[in-house]
C-alpha positions as CSV (number, residue, x, y, z in Angstrom):
1,X,-80.4,147.3,37.1
2,X,-80.9,149.7,40.0
3,X,-78.2,149.7,42.7
4,X,-79.3,149.1,46.2
5,X,-78.4,151.5,49.0
6,X,-78.9,151.6,52.8
7,X,-80.4,154.3,55.0
8,X,-77.2,156.1,55.6
9,X,-77.0,156.9,51.8
10,X,-80.5,158.4,52.0
11,X,-79.4,160.5,55.0
12,X,-76.2,161.7,53.2
13,X,-78.2,162.6,50.0
14,X,-80.7,164.5,52.1
15,X,-77.9,166.7,53.4
16,X,-76.9,167.4,49.9
17,X,-80.4,168.1,48.7
18,X,-80.9,170.6,51.6
19,X,-77.5,172.3,51.2
20,X,-77.6,173.0,47.4
21,X,-80.5,175.5,47.5
22,X,-79.0,177.1,50.6
23,X,-75.6,177.5,48.8
24,X,-77.3,179.0,45.8
25,X,-79.4,181.4,47.8
26,X,-76.3,182.6,49.6
27,X,-74.6,183.0,46.2
28,X,-77.5,184.5,44.3
29,X,-75.7,187.7,43.4
30,X,-73.4,185.6,41.2
31,X,-74.6,185.0,37.6
32,X,-72.7,181.7,37.5
33,X,-72.6,178.9,40.1
34,X,-70.7,175.7,39.4
35,X,-71.3,172.2,40.6
36,X,-68.8,169.3,40.3
37,X,-69.8,165.7,41.0
38,X,-66.7,163.6,40.8
39,X,-68.4,160.2,41.2
40,X,-72.0,160.8,40.0
41,X,-73.1,157.2,39.9
42,X,-75.8,155.5,37.9
43,X,-79.3,156.9,37.3
44,X,-81.2,154.1,38.9
45,X,-81.0,153.6,42.7
46,X,-83.3,152.0,45.3
47,X,-83.6,151.4,49.0
48,X,-82.2,148.0,50.1
49,X,-85.1,146.7,52.1
50,X,-88.1,148.4,50.5
51,X,-87.1,148.7,46.9
52,X,-88.2,152.4,46.9
53,X,-86.5,154.6,44.4
54,X,-83.7,156.8,45.6
55,X,-82.8,159.9,43.7
56,X,-79.1,160.1,43.2
57,X,-77.0,163.2,43.5
58,X,-77.3,164.4,39.9
59,X,-81.1,164.3,40.0
60,X,-81.3,166.0,43.4
61,X,-78.9,168.8,42.3
62,X,-80.5,169.4,38.9
63,X,-84.0,169.6,40.7
64,X,-82.8,172.2,43.2
65,X,-84.5,175.6,43.3
66,X,-82.5,177.7,43.2
67,X,-79.8,175.7,41.6
68,X,-76.4,175.9,40.0
69,X,-76.0,177.3,36.5
70,X,-73.4,174.8,35.3
71,X,-72.9,171.2,36.2
72,X,-70.2,168.6,35.5
73,X,-70.9,165.0,36.4
74,X,-68.0,162.6,36.2
75,X,-68.7,158.9,35.9
76,X,-67.0,155.8,34.6
77,X,-67.8,154.9,31.0
78,X,-70.0,151.9,31.9
79,X,-72.6,154.2,33.5
80,X,-71.8,157.6,31.9
81,X,-73.8,157.1,28.7
82,X,-76.9,155.9,30.5
83,X,-76.6,158.8,32.9
84,X,-76.3,161.3,30.1
85,X,-79.4,159.9,28.3
86,X,-81.6,159.9,31.4
87,X,-80.6,163.3,32.6
88,X,-81.0,164.9,29.1
89,X,-84.5,163.5,28.9
90,X,-85.5,164.5,32.4
91,X,-83.8,167.9,32.6
92,X,-83.9,169.4,29.1
93,X,-83.4,173.0,30.2
94,X,-80.4,172.5,32.4
95,X,-76.8,173.2,31.5
96,X,-74.8,170.1,32.3
97,X,-72.3,167.6,30.9
98,X,-71.6,164.0,31.9
99,X,-67.9,163.3,31.5
100,X,-67.1,159.6,30.8
101,X,-63.9,158.6,32.6
102,X,-61.9,158.7,35.9
103,X,-62.4,162.2,37.4
104,X,-58.8,162.2,38.5
105,X,-57.7,161.9,34.9
106,X,-60.3,164.2,33.4
107,X,-60.2,167.0,36.0
108,X,-57.6,169.1,34.2
109,X,-59.5,169.4,31.0
110,X,-62.8,169.8,32.9
111,X,-61.5,172.7,35.0
112,X,-59.9,174.3,31.9
113,X,-63.3,174.2,30.2
114,X,-64.7,176.2,33.1
115,X,-61.8,178.7,33.3
116,X,-64.0,181.6,31.9
117,X,-66.1,181.2,35.0
118,X,-63.3,180.5,37.6
119,X,-64.6,183.4,39.6
120,X,-68.0,181.7,40.2
121,X,-69.0,180.1,43.5
122,X,-68.2,176.4,43.2
123,X,-69.2,173.3,45.1
124,X,-67.6,169.8,44.6
125,X,-69.2,166.6,45.8
126,X,-66.7,163.7,46.1
127,X,-68.8,160.6,46.8
128,X,-66.1,157.9,46.8
129,X,-66.4,154.5,48.5
130,X,-62.9,154.0,50.0
131,X,-59.9,155.5,48.2
132,X,-60.8,156.5,44.7
133,X,-60.1,160.2,44.6
134,X,-56.5,161.5,44.5
135,X,-55.2,164.2,46.8
136,X,-53.9,166.1,43.8
137,X,-57.4,166.2,42.4
138,X,-58.7,167.8,45.6
139,X,-55.8,170.3,45.4
140,X,-56.5,171.2,41.8
141,X,-60.1,171.9,42.6
142,X,-59.1,174.0,45.6
143,X,-56.9,176.1,43.3
144,X,-59.5,176.4,40.6
145,X,-60.5,180.0,41.4
146,X,-56.9,181.3,41.6
147,X,-54.7,182.6,44.4
148,X,-56.5,186.0,44.6
149,X,-59.9,184.6,45.2
150,X,-61.4,185.2,48.7
151,X,-62.9,181.8,48.9
152,X,-61.9,178.4,47.4
153,X,-64.4,175.9,45.9
154,X,-66.2,174.1,48.7
155,X,-65.5,170.4,49.1
156,X,-67.9,167.7,50.4
157,X,-65.9,164.5,50.7
158,X,-66.9,161.0,51.8
159,X,-64.1,159.4,53.9
160,X,-64.5,155.7,55.0
161,X,-61.6,154.5,57.2
162,X,-63.8,151.4,57.7
163,X,-63.5,150.5,54.0
164,X,-59.9,151.5,54.0
165,X,-59.2,149.1,56.8
166,X,-61.1,146.4,54.9
167,X,-59.0,147.0,51.7
168,X,-55.7,147.1,53.6
169,X,-56.5,143.8,55.3
170,X,-56.6,141.9,52.0
171,X,-53.5,139.7,51.7
172,X,-51.0,139.6,48.8
173,X,-50.4,142.1,46.1
174,X,-53.9,143.5,46.3
175,X,-53.2,144.9,49.7
176,X,-50.0,146.5,48.5
177,X,-51.8,148.1,45.6
178,X,-54.6,149.3,47.8
179,X,-52.1,150.9,50.2
180,X,-50.7,152.9,47.3
181,X,-54.3,154.0,46.5
182,X,-54.7,155.2,50.1
183,X,-51.4,157.1,49.9
184,X,-52.6,158.8,46.8
185,X,-55.8,159.7,48.5
186,X,-54.0,161.4,51.4
187,X,-51.1,162.7,49.3
188,X,-48.8,161.4,52.0
189,X,-47.6,158.2,53.5
190,X,-48.2,159.5,57.0
191,X,-51.6,157.8,57.1
192,X,-49.6,154.6,57.7
193,X,-48.9,155.9,61.2
194,X,-52.6,155.4,62.0
195,X,-52.6,152.0,60.2
196,X,-49.5,150.7,62.1
197,X,-50.9,152.0,65.4
198,X,-54.1,150.1,64.8
199,X,-52.4,146.9,63.7
200,X,-50.1,147.1,66.6
201,X,-52.9,147.5,69.1
202,X,-51.8,151.0,70.2
203,X,-55.2,152.5,69.2
204,X,-58.7,151.1,69.1
205,X,-60.8,150.7,66.0
206,X,-62.9,153.8,66.9
207,X,-59.7,155.8,67.5
208,X,-58.4,154.6,64.1
209,X,-61.4,155.9,62.3
210,X,-61.2,159.2,64.1
211,X,-57.5,159.6,63.4
212,X,-57.9,158.7,59.7
213,X,-60.7,161.2,59.2
214,X,-58.9,163.8,61.3
215,X,-55.8,163.5,59.1
216,X,-57.8,164.4,56.0
217,X,-59.3,167.4,57.8
218,X,-55.9,168.5,59.0
219,X,-54.5,168.4,55.5
220,X,-57.4,170.2,54.0
221,X,-56.9,173.0,56.6
222,X,-53.1,173.2,56.8
223,X,-52.0,172.1,53.3
224,X,-54.9,173.4,51.2
225,X,-55.7,176.3,53.4
226,X,-59.4,175.8,54.1
227,X,-60.6,177.9,57.0
228,X,-63.3,175.5,58.1
229,X,-63.8,171.8,58.1
230,X,-66.5,169.7,59.8
231,X,-67.3,166.0,59.9
232,X,-70.3,163.9,60.6
233,X,-70.2,160.2,61.0
234,X,-72.7,158.0,59.3
235,X,-73.4,154.9,61.4
236,X,-74.7,151.4,60.7
237,X,-77.4,149.8,62.7
238,X,-74.9,148.5,65.2
239,X,-73.5,152.0,65.8
240,X,-70.3,151.5,63.9
241,X,-69.3,154.4,61.7
242,X,-69.4,153.3,58.1
243,X,-68.1,156.6,56.8
244,X,-67.7,160.3,57.5
245,X,-68.8,163.3,55.4
246,X,-66.1,166.0,55.5
247,X,-67.1,169.5,54.6
248,X,-64.4,172.1,53.7
249,X,-65.2,175.8,53.2
250,X,-63.7,179.2,53.5
251,X,-67.0,181.0,54.2
252,X,-68.6,181.2,57.6
253,X,-72.1,181.1,56.1
254,X,-71.4,177.7,54.4
255,X,-69.9,176.4,57.6
256,X,-73.0,177.6,59.6
257,X,-75.5,176.1,57.1
258,X,-73.7,172.8,56.9
259,X,-73.4,172.5,60.7
260,X,-77.1,173.0,61.0
261,X,-77.8,170.3,58.4
262,X,-75.4,168.0,60.1
263,X,-77.4,168.4,63.3
264,X,-80.6,167.6,61.3
265,X,-79.0,164.5,59.9
266,X,-77.9,163.3,63.4
267,X,-81.4,163.8,64.5
268,X,-82.8,161.7,61.7
269,X,-80.4,158.9,62.1
270,X,-81.7,157.0,65.2
271,X,-85.2,156.5,63.6
272,X,-83.6,155.4,60.4
273,X,-81.5,152.9,62.3
274,X,-84.5,151.5,64.1
275,X,-86.5,151.1,61.0
276,X,-83.5,149.4,59.2
277,X,-83.3,146.9,62.1
278,X,-87.0,146.2,61.9
279,X,-87.0,145.6,58.1
280,X,-83.9,143.5,58.4
281,X,-85.6,141.3,61.0
282,X,-88.6,140.9,58.7
283,X,-86.4,139.9,55.8
284,X,-84.6,137.3,57.9
285,X,-87.8,135.8,59.0
286,X,-89.2,135.7,55.5
287,X,-86.1,133.9,54.2
288,X,-86.1,131.3,57.0
289,X,-89.9,130.9,57.0
290,X,-90.2,131.9,60.7
291,X,-92.5,134.8,60.3
292,X,-94.2,135.7,63.6
293,X,-97.9,135.6,64.0
294,X,-98.0,139.3,64.6
295,X,-96.3,142.2,62.7
296,X,-93.1,143.5,64.1
297,X,-93.8,147.0,65.5
298,X,-91.6,149.9,64.9
299,X,-89.3,150.5,67.8
300,X,-90.3,153.4,70.0
301,X,-87.6,155.6,71.5
302,X,-87.7,159.2,72.6
303,X,-86.5,161.8,70.1
304,X,-83.2,163.4,70.9
305,X,-82.2,166.8,69.7
306,X,-79.6,166.9,66.9
307,X,-77.8,169.5,68.9
308,X,-77.1,166.8,71.5
309,X,-76.3,164.1,69.0
310,X,-73.9,166.2,66.9
311,X,-71.6,169.1,67.9
312,X,-68.9,170.6,65.8
313,X,-65.4,169.6,66.8
314,X,-62.1,171.1,65.6
315,X,-59.5,168.9,64.1
316,X,-56.3,168.3,66.0
317,X,-52.6,168.1,65.0
318,X,-52.0,164.3,64.4
319,X,-48.2,164.7,64.6
320,X,-48.4,165.2,68.3
321,X,-49.3,161.5,68.9
322,X,-46.6,159.5,70.5
323,X,-46.8,156.9,67.8
324,X,-46.4,159.4,64.9
325,X,-43.3,159.6,62.7
326,X,-42.8,161.5,59.4
327,X,-43.1,158.9,56.6
328,X,-42.5,161.2,53.6
């Protein structure tokens, strides 16, 4: 059965689809280019309201021209076999492997298999939902090319403080277990400063989301040594940020390209939000039998430049907050 996704997933995947050929054009002198997809998902996906098919990340990446020369797709066993079957049939000439299992567990063997090509430009997509990836996994990928390499593998990571807050709020042992997952995501207990500040009313929900996302950027820069990080919030119809996409790179060209694509995504988002509100209203009326006599028109609002809607912002040192203490 196809999994249903909202418009923000389409917007995210469009960024990926646009970035992959740009990455490969910029790296065209290299005979090998590597793509890692740590949570590749199932092959069948569709839009929530319309039922239209949505191509997932594996299909978009394998379709890219120019594309990567080697691909590793990690997925849990329940979906991995189906993904391998579908991709093999649809992309017979592509060099890829679907690895069944938790990418955090399988990453060592996977990177070892790629060691003859550790010099190759590498891009990793980490499309988690809340706190599935481990910090140590990110660190291992960042070190893949070795200490002498001029650039580390680029990382594109989904961070959702909204989903973290939801998981932490569960009562009982599940909350405690989830908190340990979040600690493993950040590689530090210092994220609890943000959590305690939010629960104590010291910071707002918006500030909490910003601080949690910033902490990951700060660690990617200061602890893993990435020269550039950028974030773009993906927002629900009501304007609440559902998650951020964090990009980490050592190369100014990658940072420049992704910043341009983030502006494009910000420009697309308002129209996607309006259409989602319209379709949701139609669906509600159909369920309650209160359809109007006339069709609901699409909302009309002036276009706003992506350069206005999104601007790159540096991360800040979270330890300077008055509510911060070292938890490690």
